[in-house]
N, C-alpha and C positions, 0 to 999 in steps of 0.2 A: 503494500500499499503506500510505503514511503517512497518506494523508487517511482510509482505512479503520479504522486504528488510532485515530485521535481520533474519528472517528464512533462506534466501538465504546464509547470511553469515554463519549460523550455518551449513547448509548443505555442504559446501565447506570444513569443517573440522576446520574452526576458531571458535570454541564454547565458546571462552573467550571473551567478549566484554570490550573495554577498553576506558575509557573517553579521549578524547583529552584535554589535560590541556589548551591549547591555546584557545581552542574553548570554553571551560568551564570558563576560566578566562573572555574572553570576553563577555559571556552571563551574568556573574557576573556582570561585569562592565556596560552593558546596563541597567540592572535592578537597579543598583547602592545600591547594598547588599554586606555584607561581609559573611563568612562562618557560623557565628553565627546566622545570619538572615536566611540564607538559611535552615540551620537545623530545625529551627521553621518553615519556610514555607512548607518545605518538609515533616516534621513529621519524620525526621530520626536522630539518634543521630551523635554527633560530631565525635565520634569514628570511626562509619561507614563511614562517608564522608571522613575522613583523610586516613582510611586505603584502599578504594576504590581508592582513587586520588594517593596513594602511591603504588598502585598494590599489597597489602599484603592480600586482599581478593577479590575473584570474584566479579563483577559487576552483580547483579540480575535484571533481566528486571523489576521487581517491583520498585527496588531502582531507576533504570535509569528514569522509568517513573514518580516518585515522584519528583525527582530533575529536570527532564525536564519540569514538569507542574509548578513546584515553579518559575522556570526561564523563563517561557512562550516560549518555544522553543519545537521544536518536539525532541523526543528522538535520532533520527539520527542523527540530528545537533550536538550532543555531543560526538558522538563515532569517534574513529580514522579512518581514512580513510585507505584502504588496501594499503600496500606498494607495 
């Protein structure tokens, strides 16, 4: 179902997924970790996390999955809601 929701967003022309920083920060707080610990848990570079959060590089589905898994949340819970 989550994959279907992400696919629907893409089909409506919104091809770029963006992490909602407030949701991301809340998930990090719930897990009691910082960015360095997230990087280790998600097996992604600090550079990638920083650039994704700043919107400098597109968020790839695999990266979103790794971050969500490390934070024990569903990927859709980290994505900005449509305005």
